Every structure is written in structure tokens, then in C-alpha cells.
CHARMM-style PDB file with segment names, atoms N, HN, CA, C and O in Angstrom:
ATOM      1  N   PRO     1     275.706 242.674 320.007  1.00  0.00      PROA
ATOM      2  CA  PRO     1     276.371 243.203 321.191  1.00  0.00      PROA
ATOM      3  C   PRO     1     275.423 243.459 322.372  1.00  0.00      PROA
ATOM      4  O   PRO     1     275.823 243.331 323.529  1.00  0.00      PROA
ATOM      5  N   LEU     2     274.169 243.819 322.078  1.00  0.00      PROA
ATOM      6  HN  LEU     2     273.843 243.923 321.138  1.00  0.00      PROA
ATOM      7  CA  LEU     2     273.235 244.105 323.167  1.00  0.00      PROA
ATOM      8  C   LEU     2     272.786 242.845 323.890  1.00  0.00      PROA
ATOM      9  O   LEU     2     272.159 242.933 324.946  1.00  0.00      PROA
ATOM     10  N   ASP     3     273.092 241.682 323.346  1.00  0.00      PROA
ATOM     11  HN  ASP     3     273.601 241.610 322.489  1.00  0.00      PROA
ATOM     12  CA  ASP     3     272.735 240.419 324.004  1.00  0.00      PROA
ATOM     13  C   ASP     3     273.924 239.784 324.718  1.00  0.00      PROA
ATOM     14  O   ASP     3     273.755 238.780 325.411  1.00  0.00      PROA
ATOM     15  N   ARG     4     275.106 240.338 324.568  1.00  0.00      PROA
ATOM     16  HN  ARG     4     275.244 241.153 324.006  1.00  0.00      PROA
ATOM     17  CA  ARG     4     276.289 239.764 325.215  1.00  0.00      PROA
ATOM     18  C   ARG     4     276.164 239.915 326.724  1.00  0.00      PROA
ATOM     19  O   ARG     4     275.716 240.948 327.223  1.00  0.00      PROA
ATOM     20  N   ASP     5     276.562 238.884 327.432  1.00  0.00      PROA
ATOM     21  HN  ASP     5     276.925 238.046 327.027  1.00  0.00      PROA
ATOM     22  CA  ASP     5     276.517 238.889 328.897  1.00  0.00      PROA
ATOM     23  C   ASP     5     277.320 240.082 329.419  1.00  0.00      PROA
ATOM     24  O   ASP     5     278.507 240.207 329.117  1.00  0.00      PROA
ATOM     25  N   PRO     6     276.681 240.961 330.201  1.00  0.00      PROA
ATOM     26  CA  PRO     6     277.388 242.141 330.715  1.00  0.00      PROA
ATOM     27  C   PRO     6     278.629 241.791 331.540  1.00  0.00      PROA
ATOM     28  O   PRO     6     279.613 242.530 331.528  1.00  0.00      PROA
ATOM     29  N   GLY     7     278.583 240.677 332.246  1.00  0.00      PROA
ATOM     30  HN  GLY     7     277.783 240.076 332.256  1.00  0.00      PROA
ATOM     31  CA  GLY     7     279.753 240.252 333.017  1.00  0.00      PROA
ATOM     32  C   GLY     7     280.942 239.927 332.132  1.00  0.00      PROA
ATOM     33  O   GLY     7     282.090 240.177 332.501  1.00  0.00      PROA
ATOM     34  N   LEU     8     280.661 239.365 330.951  1.00  0.00      PROA
ATOM     35  HN  LEU     8     279.729 239.162 330.651  1.00  0.00      PROA
ATOM     36  CA  LEU     8     281.734 239.075 330.005  1.00  0.00      PROA
ATOM     37  C   LEU     8     282.286 240.355 329.396  1.00  0.00      PROA
ATOM     38  O   LEU     8     283.480 240.450 329.112  1.00  0.00      PROA
ATOM     39  N   VAL     9     281.413 241.340 329.196  1.00  0.00      PROA
ATOM     40  HN  VAL     9     280.443 241.263 329.427  1.00  0.00      PROA
ATOM     41  CA  VAL     9     281.878 242.640 328.697  1.00  0.00      PROA
ATOM     42  C   VAL     9     282.788 243.286 329.749  1.00  0.00      PROA
ATOM     43  O   VAL     9     283.833 243.840 329.405  1.00  0.00      PROA
ATOM     44  N   LEU    10     282.402 243.219 331.013  1.00  0.00      PROA
ATOM     45  HN  LEU    10     281.553 242.770 331.292  1.00  0.00      PROA
ATOM     46  CA  LEU    10     283.244 243.757 332.082  1.00  0.00      PROA
ATOM     47  C   LEU    10     284.603 243.061 332.086  1.00  0.00      PROA
ATOM     48  O   LEU    10     285.637 243.716 332.214  1.00  0.00      PROA
ATOM     49  N   ALA    11     284.602 241.736 331.947  1.00  0.00      PROA
ATOM     50  HN  ALA    11     283.762 241.204 331.843  1.00  0.00      PROA
ATOM     51  CA  ALA    11     285.870 240.998 331.911  1.00  0.00      PROA
ATOM     52  C   ALA    11     286.740 241.471 330.752  1.00  0.00      PROA
ATOM     53  O   ALA    11     287.953 241.614 330.902  1.00  0.00      PROA
ATOM     54  N   ASP    12     286.124 241.714 329.595  1.00  0.00      PROA
ATOM     55  HN  ASP    12     285.138 241.598 329.473  1.00  0.00      PROA
ATOM     56  CA  ASP    12     286.872 242.215 328.442  1.00  0.00      PROA
ATOM     57  C   ASP    12     287.449 243.601 328.716  1.00  0.00      PROA
ATOM     58  O   ASP    12     288.570 243.900 328.304  1.00  0.00      PROA
ATOM     59  N   VAL    13     286.691 244.441 329.406  1.00  0.00      PROA
ATOM     60  HN  VAL    13     285.781 244.198 329.740  1.00  0.00      PROA
ATOM     61  CA  VAL    13     287.178 245.778 329.765  1.00  0.00      PROA
ATOM     62  C   VAL    13     288.372 245.653 330.708  1.00  0.00      PROA
ATOM     63  O   VAL    13     289.400 246.300 330.510  1.00  0.00      PROA
ATOM     64  N   LEU    14     288.228 244.825 331.720  1.00  0.00      PROA
ATOM     65  HN  LEU    14     287.393 244.299 331.880  1.00  0.00      PROA
ATOM     66  CA  LEU    14     289.308 244.662 332.694  1.00  0.00      PROA
ATOM     67  C   LEU    14     290.556 244.048 332.070  1.00  0.00      PROA
ATOM     68  O   LEU    14     291.668 244.303 332.532  1.00  0.00      PROA
ATOM     69  N   ASP    15     290.379 243.238 331.020  1.00  0.00      PROA
ATOM     70  HN  ASP    15     289.476 243.031 330.645  1.00  0.00      PROA
ATOM     71  CA  ASP    15     291.509 242.629 330.303  1.00  0.00      PROA
ATOM     72  C   ASP    15     292.098 243.563 329.249  1.00  0.00      PROA
ATOM     73  O   ASP    15     293.104 243.235 328.619  1.00  0.00      PROA
ATOM     74  N   GLY    16     291.469 244.737 329.055  1.00  0.00      PROA
ATOM     75  HN  GLY    16     290.652 245.004 329.566  1.00  0.00      PROA
ATOM     76  CA  GLY    16     291.960 245.690 328.076  1.00  0.00      PROA
ATOM     77  C   GLY    16     291.571 245.366 326.640  1.00  0.00      PROA
ATOM     78  O   GLY    16     292.132 245.940 325.707  1.00  0.00      PROA
ATOM     79  N   LYS    17     290.616 244.451 326.449  1.00  0.00      PROA
ATOM     80  HN  LYS    17     290.161 243.985 327.207  1.00  0.00      PROA
ATOM     81  CA  LYS    17     290.175 244.071 325.103  1.00  0.00      PROA
ATOM     82  C   LYS    17     289.122 245.026 324.553  1.00  0.00      PROA
ATOM     83  O   LYS    17     288.998 245.191 323.339  1.00  0.00      PROA
ATOM     84  N   VAL    18     288.362 245.655 325.451  1.00  0.00      PROA
ATOM     85  HN  VAL    18     288.463 245.521 326.437  1.00  0.00      PROA
ATOM     86  CA  VAL    18     287.294 246.575 325.079  1.00  0.00      PROA
ATOM     87  C   VAL    18     287.425 247.814 325.956  1.00  0.00      PROA
ATOM     88  O   VAL    18     287.660 247.693 327.158  1.00  0.00      PROA
ATOM     89  N   SER    19     287.281 248.991 325.380  1.00  0.00      PROA
ATOM     90  HN  SER    19     287.090 249.089 324.403  1.00  0.00      PROA
ATOM     91  CA  SER    19     287.342 250.210 326.185  1.00  0.00      PROA
ATOM     92  C   SER    19     286.029 250.392 326.948  1.00  0.00      PROA
ATOM     93  O   SER    19     285.005 249.825 326.569  1.00  0.00      PROA
ATOM     94  N   ARG    20     286.061 251.163 327.993  1.00  0.00      PROA
ATOM     95  HN  ARG    20     286.893 251.624 328.300  1.00  0.00      PROA
ATOM     96  CA  ARG    20     284.840 251.467 328.744  1.00  0.00      PROA
ATOM     97  C   ARG    20     283.838 252.195 327.852  1.00  0.00      PROA
ATOM     98  O   ARG    20     282.633 251.962 327.942  1.00  0.00      PROA
ATOM     99  N   GLU    21     284.339 253.071 326.996  1.00  0.00      PROA
ATOM    100  HN  GLU    21     285.318 253.260 326.922  1.00  0.00      PROA
ATOM    101  CA  GLU    21     283.455 253.794 326.082  1.00  0.00      PROA
ATOM    102  C   GLU    21     282.762 252.832 325.118  1.00  0.00      PROA
ATOM    103  O   GLU    21     281.562 252.961 324.878  1.00  0.00      PROA
ATOM    104  N   SER    22     283.498 251.878 324.568  1.00  0.00      PROA
ATOM    105  HN  SER    22     284.473 251.773 324.764  1.00  0.00      PROA
ATOM    106  CA  SER    22     282.887 250.891 323.674  1.00  0.00      PROA
ATOM    107  C   SER    22     281.908 250.002 324.421  1.00  0.00      PROA
ATOM    108  O   SER    22     280.859 249.642 323.886  1.00  0.00      PROA
ATOM    109  N   ALA    23     282.243 249.649 325.650  1.00  0.00      PROA
ATOM    110  HN  ALA    23     283.095 249.941 326.085  1.00  0.00      PROA
ATOM    111  CA  ALA    23     281.333 248.830 326.453  1.00  0.00      PROA
ATOM    112  C   ALA    23     279.998 249.547 326.605  1.00  0.00      PROA
ATOM    113  O   ALA    23     278.937 248.926 326.535  1.00  0.00      PROA
ATOM    114  N   ARG    24     280.060 250.843 326.811  1.00  0.00      PROA
ATOM    115  HN  ARG    24     280.922 251.347 326.867  1.00  0.00      PROA
ATOM    116  CA  ARG    24     278.836 251.629 326.988  1.00  0.00      PROA
ATOM    117  C   ARG    24     278.115 251.848 325.662  1.00  0.00      PROA
ATOM    118  O   ARG    24     276.911 251.608 325.567  1.00  0.00      PROA
ATOM    119  N   GLU    25     278.837 252.300 324.641  1.00  0.00      PROA
ATOM    120  HN  GLU    25     279.815 252.495 324.719  1.00  0.00      PROA
ATOM    121  CA  GLU    25     278.206 252.691 323.387  1.00  0.00      PROA
ATOM    122  C   GLU    25     277.832 251.501 322.502  1.00  0.00      PROA
ATOM    123  O   GLU    25     276.775 251.516 321.871  1.00  0.00      PROA
ATOM    124  N   VAL    26     278.665 250.490 322.446  1.00  0.00      PROA
ATOM    125  HN  VAL    26     279.524 250.478 322.958  1.00  0.00      PROA
ATOM    126  CA  VAL    26     278.418 249.351 321.559  1.00  0.00      PROA
ATOM    127  C   VAL    26     277.614 248.263 322.261  1.00  0.00      PROA
ATOM    128  O   VAL    26     276.639 247.748 321.714  1.00  0.00      PROA
ATOM    129  N   TYR    27     278.031 247.920 323.477  1.00  0.00      PROA
ATOM    130  HN  TYR    27     278.823 248.339 323.922  1.00  0.00      PROA
ATOM    131  CA  TYR    27     277.401 246.819 324.206  1.00  0.00      PROA
ATOM    132  C   TYR    27     276.289 247.273 325.147  1.00  0.00      PROA
ATOM    133  O   TYR    27     275.533 246.443 325.653  1.00  0.00      PROA
ATOM    134  N   GLY    28     276.179 248.574 325.387  1.00  0.00      PROA
ATOM    135  HN  GLY    28     276.793 249.248 324.976  1.00  0.00      PROA
ATOM    136  CA  GLY    28     275.134 249.087 326.257  1.00  0.00      PROA
ATOM    137  C   GLY    28     275.340 248.763 327.726  1.00  0.00      PROA
ATOM    138  O   GLY    28     274.379 248.715 328.494  1.00  0.00      PROA
ATOM    139  N   VAL    29     276.591 248.538 328.121  1.00  0.00      PROA
ATOM    140  HN  VAL    29     277.371 248.577 327.497  1.00  0.00      PROA
ATOM    141  CA  VAL    29     276.887 248.152 329.500  1.00  0.00      PROA
ATOM    142  C   VAL    29     277.346 249.371 330.287  1.00  0.00      PROA
ATOM    143  O   VAL    29     278.228 250.111 329.851  1.00  0.00      PROA
ATOM    144  N   THR    30     276.737 249.573 331.451  1.00  0.00      PROA
ATOM    145  HN  THR    30     276.020 248.972 331.805  1.00  0.00      PROA
ATOM    146  CA  THR    30     277.074 250.668 332.348  1.00  0.00      PROA
ATOM    147  C   THR    30     277.667 250.067 333.618  1.00  0.00      PROA
ATOM    148  O   THR    30     277.209 249.029 334.096  1.00  0.00      PROA
ATOM    149  N   PHE    31     278.681 250.720 334.155  1.00  0.00      PROA
ATOM    150  HN  PHE    31     279.054 251.563 333.767  1.00  0.00      PROA
ATOM    151  CA  PHE    31     279.385 250.192 335.322  1.00  0.00      PROA
ATOM    152  C   PHE    31     279.084 250.978 336.586  1.00  0.00      PROA
ATOM    153  O   PHE    31     278.585 252.103 336.540  1.00  0.00      PROA
ATOM    154  N   SER    32     279.398 250.359 337.712  1.00  0.00      PROA
ATOM    155  HN  SER    32     279.803 249.446 337.749  1.00  0.00      PROA
ATOM    156  CA  SER    32     279.275 251.032 339.006  1.00  0.00      PROA
ATOM    157  C   SER    32     280.248 252.206 339.025  1.00  0.00      PROA
ATOM    158  O   SER    32     281.170 252.259 338.212  1.00  0.00      PROA
ATOM    159  N   PRO    33     280.050 253.153 339.952  1.00  0.00      PROA
ATOM    160  CA  PRO    33     280.930 254.330 339.994  1.00  0.00      PROA
ATOM    161  C   PRO    33     282.421 253.988 340.082  1.00  0.00      PROA
ATOM    162  O   PRO    33     283.250 254.708 339.525  1.00  0.00      PROA
ATOM    163  N   ASP    34     282.772 252.900 340.774  1.00  0.00      PROA
ATOM    164  HN  ASP    34     282.100 252.315 341.227  1.00  0.00      PROA
ATOM    165  CA  ASP    34     284.189 252.543 340.875  1.00  0.00      PROA
ATOM    166  C   ASP    34     284.674 251.717 339.686  1.00  0.00      PROA
ATOM    167  O   ASP    34     285.863 251.419 339.581  1.00  0.00      PROA
ATOM    168  N   GLY    35     283.748 251.342 338.783  1.00  0.00      PROA
ATOM    169  HN  GLY    35     282.782 251.584 338.868  1.00  0.00      PROA
ATOM    170  CA  GLY    35     284.110 250.608 337.578  1.00  0.00      PROA
ATOM    171  C   GLY    35     284.411 249.140 337.782  1.00  0.00      PROA
ATOM    172  O   GLY    35     284.866 248.463 336.861  1.00  0.00      PROA
ATOM    173  N   ALA    36     284.158 248.639 338.990  1.00  0.00      PROA
ATOM    174  HN  ALA    36     283.788 249.189 339.739  1.00  0.00      PROA
ATOM    175  CA  ALA    36     284.504 247.253 339.298  1.00  0.00      PROA
ATOM    176  C   ALA    36     283.358 246.274 339.079  1.00  0.00      PROA
ATOM    177  O   ALA    36     283.557 245.062 339.152  1.00  0.00      PROA
ATOM    178  N   ALA    37     282.172 246.784 338.814  1.00  0.00      PROA
ATOM    179  HN  ALA    37     282.011 247.769 338.755  1.00  0.00      PROA
ATOM    180  CA  ALA    37     281.008 245.910 338.653  1.00  0.00      PROA
ATOM    181  C   ALA    37     280.057 246.510 337.616  1.00  0.00      PROA
ATOM    182  O   ALA    37     280.109 247.700 337.307  1.00  0.00      PROA
ATOM    183  N   VAL    38     279.199 245.652 337.097  1.00  0.00      PROA
ATOM    184  HN  VAL    38     279.157 244.685 337.348  1.00  0.00      PROA
ATOM    185  CA  VAL    38     278.175 246.093 336.156  1.00  0.00      PROA
ATOM    186  C   VAL    38     277.010 246.683 336.941  1.00  0.00      PROA
ATOM    187  O   VAL    38     276.568 246.105 337.933  1.00  0.00      PROA
ATOM    188  N   ASP    39     276.519 247.825 336.498  1.00  0.00      PROA
ATOM    189  HN  ASP    39     276.879 248.295 335.692  1.00  0.00      PROA
ATOM    190  CA  ASP    39     275.296 248.385 337.067  1.00  0.00      PROA
ATOM    191  C   ASP    39     274.148 247.746 336.290  1.00  0.00      PROA
ATOM    192  O   ASP    39     273.793 248.198 335.201  1.00  0.00      PROA
ATOM    193  N   GLU    40     273.578 246.700 336.857  1.00  0.00      PROA
ATOM    194  HN  GLU    40     273.866 246.333 337.741  1.00  0.00      PROA
ATOM    195  CA  GLU    40     272.573 245.888 336.157  1.00  0.00      PROA
ATOM    196  C   GLU    40     271.344 246.696 335.746  1.00  0.00      PROA
ATOM    197  O   GLU    40     270.840 246.535 334.634  1.00  0.00      PROA
ATOM    198  N   VAL    41     270.863 247.555 336.626  1.00  0.00      PROA
ATOM    199  HN  VAL    41     271.272 247.686 337.529  1.00  0.00      PROA
ATOM    200  CA  VAL    41     269.647 248.327 336.339  1.00  0.00      PROA
ATOM    201  C   VAL    41     269.899 249.305 335.199  1.00  0.00      PROA
ATOM    202  O   VAL    41     269.124 249.361 334.245  1.00  0.00      PROA
ATOM    203  N   ARG    42     270.971 250.070 335.295  1.00  0.00      PROA
ATOM    204  HN  ARG    42     271.600 250.024 336.071  1.00  0.00      PROA
ATOM    205  CA  ARG    42     271.265 251.055 334.243  1.00  0.00      PROA
ATOM    206  C   ARG    42     271.617 250.375 332.919  1.00  0.00      PROA
ATOM    207  O   ARG    42     271.298 250.894 331.849  1.00  0.00      PROA
ATOM    208  N   THR    43     272.275 249.212 332.990  1.00  0.00      PROA
ATOM    209  HN  THR    43     272.534 248.791 333.858  1.00  0.00      PROA
ATOM    210  CA  THR    43     272.583 248.463 331.767  1.00  0.00      PROA
ATOM    211  C   THR    43     271.302 248.021 331.082  1.00  0.00      PROA
ATOM    212  O   THR    43     271.164 248.161 329.867  1.00  0.00      PROA
ATOM    213  N   LYS    44     270.364 247.488 331.857  1.00  0.00      PROA
ATOM    214  HN  LYS    44     270.477 247.374 332.844  1.00  0.00      PROA
ATOM    215  CA  LYS    44     269.094 247.048 331.277  1.00  0.00      PROA
ATOM    216  C   LYS    44     268.360 248.227 330.639  1.00  0.00      PROA
ATOM    217  O   LYS    44     267.836 248.109 329.532  1.00  0.00      PROA
ATOM    218  N   GLU    45     268.325 249.358 331.337  1.00  0.00      PROA
ATOM    219  HN  GLU    45     268.751 249.454 332.236  1.00  0.00      PROA
ATOM    220  CA  GLU    45     267.653 250.553 330.799  1.00  0.00      PROA
ATOM    221  C   GLU    45     268.333 251.042 329.523  1.00  0.00      PROA
ATOM    222  O   GLU    45     267.662 251.385 328.550  1.00  0.00      PROA
ATOM    223  N   ARG    46     269.657 251.072 329.528  1.00  0.00      PROA
ATOM    224  HN  ARG    46     270.202 250.793 330.319  1.00  0.00      PROA
ATOM    225  CA  ARG    46     270.398 251.552 328.362  1.00  0.00      PROA
ATOM    226  C   ARG    46     270.170 250.635 327.168  1.00  0.00      PROA
ATOM    227  O   ARG    46     269.957 251.109 326.052  1.00  0.00      PROA
ATOM    228  N   ARG    47     270.213 249.335 327.395  1.00  0.00      PROA
ATOM    229  HN  ARG    47     270.386 248.950 328.302  1.00  0.00      PROA
ATOM    230  CA  ARG    47     270.000 248.388 326.305  1.00  0.00      PROA
ATOM    231  C   ARG    47     268.587 248.489 325.743  1.00  0.00      PROA
ATOM    232  O   ARG    47     268.397 248.438 324.528  1.00  0.00      PROA
ATOM    233  N   GLU    48     267.610 248.631 326.608  1.00  0.00      PROA
ATOM    234  HN  GLU    48     267.765 248.672 327.595  1.00  0.00      PROA
ATOM    235  CA  GLU    48     266.232 248.783 326.134  1.00  0.00      PROA
ATOM    236  C   GLU    48     266.083 250.052 325.299  1.00  0.00      PROA
ATOM    237  O   GLU    48     265.401 250.045 324.274  1.00  0.00      PROA
ATOM    238  N   ALA    49     266.710 251.126 325.729  1.00  0.00      PROA
ATOM    239  HN  ALA    49     267.264 251.131 326.562  1.00  0.00      PROA
ATOM    240  CA  ALA    49     266.658 252.381 324.980  1.00  0.00      PROA
ATOM    241  C   ALA    49     267.329 252.225 323.619  1.00  0.00      PROA
ATOM    242  O   ALA    49     266.818 252.724 322.617  1.00  0.00      PROA
ATOM    243  N   ARG    50     268.471 251.537 323.574  1.00  0.00      PROA
ATOM    244  HN  ARG    50     268.886 251.131 324.388  1.00  0.00      PROA
ATOM    245  CA  ARG    50     269.175 251.312 322.299  1.00  0.00      PROA
ATOM    246  C   ARG    50     268.314 250.474 321.355  1.00  0.00      PROA
ATOM    247  O   ARG    50     268.261 250.745 320.155  1.00  0.00      PROA
ATOM    248  N   ARG    51     267.643 249.461 321.894  1.00  0.00      PROA
ATOM    249  HN  ARG    51     267.686 249.242 322.868  1.00  0.00      PROA
ATOM    250  CA  ARG    51     266.778 248.624 321.057  1.00  0.00      PROA
ATOM    251  C   ARG    51     265.618 249.430 320.485  1.00  0.00      PROA
ATOM    252  O   ARG    51     265.248 249.257 319.324  1.00  0.00      PROA
ATOM    253  N   ARG    52     265.048 250.307 321.298  1.00  0.00      PROA
ATOM    254  HN  ARG    52     265.349 250.447 322.241  1.00  0.00      PROA
ATOM    255  CA  ARG    52     263.961 251.163 320.807  1.00  0.00      PROA
ATOM    256  C   ARG    52     264.468 252.087 319.706  1.00  0.00      PROA
ATOM    257  O   ARG    52     263.774 252.298 318.712  1.00  0.00      PROA
ATOM    258  N   GLN    53     265.655 252.634 319.867  1.00  0.00      PROA
ATOM    259  HN  GLN    53     266.219 252.462 320.674  1.00  0.00      PROA
ATOM    260  CA  GLN    53     266.230 253.544 318.870  1.00  0.00      PROA
ATOM    261  C   GLN    53     266.449 252.849 317.537  1.00  0.00      PROA
ATOM    262  O   GLN    53     266.133 253.406 316.486  1.00  0.00      PROA
ATOM    263  N   ARG    54     266.985 251.642 317.572  1.00  0.00      PROA
ATOM    264  HN  ARG    54     267.242 251.189 318.426  1.00  0.00      PROA
ATOM    265  CA  ARG    54     267.329 250.964 316.322  1.00  0.00      PROA
ATOM    266  C   ARG    54     266.136 250.308 315.653  1.00  0.00      PROA
ATOM    267  O   ARG    54     266.158 250.065 314.446  1.00  0.00      PROA
ATOM    268  N   GLY    55     265.088 250.017 316.427  1.00  0.00      PROA
ATOM    269  HN  GLY    55     265.070 250.215 317.407  1.00  0.00      PROA
ATOM    270  CA  GLY    55     263.914 249.356 315.860  1.00  0.00      PROA
ATOM    271  C   GLY    55     264.153 247.869 315.681  1.00  0.00      PROA
ATOM    272  O   GLY    55     265.153 247.328 316.153  1.00  0.00      PROA
ATOM    273  N   SER    56     263.242 247.224 315.006  1.00  0.00      PROA
ATOM    274  HN  SER    56     262.430 247.664 314.622  1.00  0.00      PROA
ATOM    275  CA  SER    56     263.334 245.781 314.796  1.00  0.00      PROA
ATOM    276  C   SER    56     264.456 245.447 313.832  1.00  0.00      PROA
ATOM    277  O   SER    56     264.694 246.162 312.858  1.00  0.00      PROA
ATOM    278  N   VAL    57     265.139 244.355 314.117  1.00  0.00      PROA
ATOM    279  HN  VAL    57     264.946 243.775 314.908  1.00  0.00      PROA
ATOM    280  CA  VAL    57     266.145 243.841 313.196  1.00  0.00      PROA
ATOM    281  C   VAL    57     265.402 242.985 312.189  1.00  0.00      PROA
ATOM    282  O   VAL    57     264.779 241.985 312.544  1.00  0.00      PROA
ATOM    283  N   THR    58     265.473 243.388 310.934  1.00  0.00      PROA
ATOM    284  HN  THR    58     265.979 244.201 310.646  1.00  0.00      PROA
ATOM    285  CA  THR    58     264.695 242.704 309.899  1.00  0.00      PROA
ATOM    286  C   THR    58     265.585 241.947 308.917  1.00  0.00      PROA
ATOM    287  O   THR    58     265.120 241.541 307.852  1.00  0.00      PROA
ATOM    288  N   TRP    59     266.846 241.752 309.257  1.00  0.00      PROA
ATOM    289  HN  TRP    59     267.225 242.082 310.122  1.00  0.00      PROA
ATOM    290  CA  TRP    59     267.753 241.053 308.372  1.00  0.00      PROA
ATOM    291  C   TRP    59     268.654 240.135 309.183  1.00  0.00      PROA
ATOM    292  O   TRP    59     268.788 240.305 310.395  1.00  0.00      PROA
ATOM    293  N   THR    60     269.253 239.191 308.541  1.00  0.00      PROA
ATOM    294  HN  THR    60     269.144 239.052 307.556  1.00  0.00      PROA
ATOM    295  CA  THR    60     270.247 238.319 309.163  1.00  0.00      PROA
ATOM    296  C   THR    60     271.429 238.198 308.221  1.00  0.00      PROA
ATOM    297  O   THR    60     271.329 238.543 307.044  1.00  0.00      PROA
ATOM    298  N   PHE    61     272.525 237.719 308.725  1.00  0.00      PROA
ATOM    299  HN  PHE    61     272.606 237.438 309.681  1.00  0.00      PROA
ATOM    300  CA  PHE    61     273.724 237.530 307.929  1.00  0.00      PROA
ATOM    301  C   PHE    61     274.054 236.050 307.923  1.00  0.00      PROA
ATOM    302  O   PHE    61     274.232 235.452 308.983  1.00  0.00      PROA
ATOM    303  N   ASP    62     274.137 235.462 306.765  1.00  0.00      PROA
ATOM    304  HN  ASP    62     273.992 235.948 305.904  1.00  0.00      PROA
ATOM    305  CA  ASP    62     274.447 234.036 306.630  1.00  0.00      PROA
ATOM    306  C   ASP    62     275.954 233.853 306.599  1.00  0.00      PROA
ATOM    307  O   ASP    62     276.619 234.289 305.659  1.00  0.00      PROA
ATOM    308  N   ARG    63     276.494 233.208 307.627  1.00  0.00      PROA
ATOM    309  HN  ARG    63     275.954 232.854 308.391  1.00  0.00      PROA
ATOM    310  CA  ARG    63     277.935 232.969 307.702  1.00  0.00      PROA
ATOM    311  C   ARG    63     278.319 231.606 307.132  1.00  0.00      PROA
ATOM    312  O   ARG    63     279.454 231.162 307.304  1.00  0.00      PROA
ATOM    313  N   GLY    64     277.399 230.951 306.468  1.00  0.00      PROA
ATOM    314  HN  GLY    64     276.477 231.312 306.329  1.00  0.00      PROA
ATOM    315  CA  GLY    64     277.715 229.674 305.856  1.00  0.00      PROA
ATOM    316  C   GLY    64     277.389 228.502 306.772  1.00  0.00      PROA
ATOM    317  O   GLY    64     276.952 228.676 307.910  1.00  0.00      PROA
ATOM    318  N   GLU    65     277.610 227.327 306.253  1.00  0.00      PROA
ATOM    319  HN  GLU    65     277.965 227.185 305.329  1.00  0.00      PROA
ATOM    320  CA  GLU    65     277.225 226.088 306.955  1.00  0.00      PROA
ATOM    321  C   GLU    65     277.903 225.927 308.307  1.00  0.00      PROA
ATOM    322  O   GLU    65     277.260 225.506 309.268  1.00  0.00      PROA
ATOM    323  N   ASP    66     279.181 226.251 308.403  1.00  0.00      PROA
ATOM    324  HN  ASP    66     279.704 226.593 307.622  1.00  0.00      PROA
ATOM    325  CA  ASP    66     279.924 226.086 309.654  1.00  0.00      PROA
ATOM    326  C   ASP    66     279.990 227.371 310.484  1.00  0.00      PROA
ATOM    327  O   ASP    66     280.749 227.458 311.449  1.00  0.00      PROA
ATOM    328  N   GLY    67     279.197 228.353 310.104  1.00  0.00      PROA
ATOM    329  HN  GLY    67     278.580 228.282 309.321  1.00  0.00      PROA
ATOM    330  CA  GLY    67     279.224 229.607 310.833  1.00  0.00      PROA
ATOM    331  C   GLY    67     280.291 230.567 310.348  1.00  0.00      PROA
ATOM    332  O   GLY    67     280.481 231.641 310.917  1.00  0.00      PROA
ATOM    333  N   ARG    68     280.975 230.178 309.309  1.00  0.00      PROA
ATOM    334  HN  ARG    68     280.821 229.305 308.847  1.00  0.00      PROA
ATOM    335  CA  ARG    68     281.988 231.056 308.715  1.00  0.00      PROA
ATOM    336  C   ARG    68     282.074 230.761 307.229  1.00  0.00      PROA
ATOM    337  O   ARG    68     281.733 229.668 306.776  1.00  0.00      PROA
ATOM    338  N   GLN    69     282.525 231.731 306.496  1.00  0.00      PROA
ATOM    339  HN  GLN    69     282.802 232.618 306.864  1.00  0.00      PROA
ATOM    340  CA  GLN    69     282.688 231.522 305.068  1.00  0.00      PROA
ATOM    341  C   GLN    69     284.123 231.120 304.770  1.00  0.00      PROA
ATOM    342  O   GLN    69     285.061 231.656 305.361  1.00  0.00      PROA
ATOM    343  N   ILE    70     284.286 230.211 303.884  1.00  0.00      PROA
ATOM    344  HN  ILE    70     283.525 229.776 303.403  1.00  0.00      PROA
ATOM    345  CA  ILE    70     285.640 229.731 303.548  1.00  0.00      PROA
ATOM    346  C   ILE    70     286.011 230.232 302.169  1.00  0.00      PROA
ATOM    347  OT1 ILE    70     287.106 229.948 301.684  1.00  0.00      PROA
TER     348      ILE     70
END
């Protein structure tokens, strides 16, 4: 989630697919005061802080040959 394009997260919020709270807490995306745009600086800072908190990712998940398990 921290690598997802912030603009796509905003689009999901505007479409009602993701809540603003989830955008902030899960995706690390912060919006402008009017909520119409991504605050790029604060988003970058928030994501960097989240990465520091979680530490290095030392595992991966194998979804199979086609990217999914059948």
C-alpha cells in the first residue's frame, strides 16, 4: 500500500472505494485541506515514517505462477 500511486488512492477515495481514514492509515496518503488533492510533501513524510516504523520487509508471498493460486 505504501507504494501505490497517491493519485490512484485519491481517485479511490473520491469513488467511495477507500475511506479517507484508510487512505491515511493504510496507504499513508495525506490530502490538501479541502480534500481535493494529495498533499505530496506530507504524504512522502508519512510514508517514510511508516516505513521506518515497520522496518525492513524480510518476507514475500508467493501467489503462484500466474500471480494467483488456483
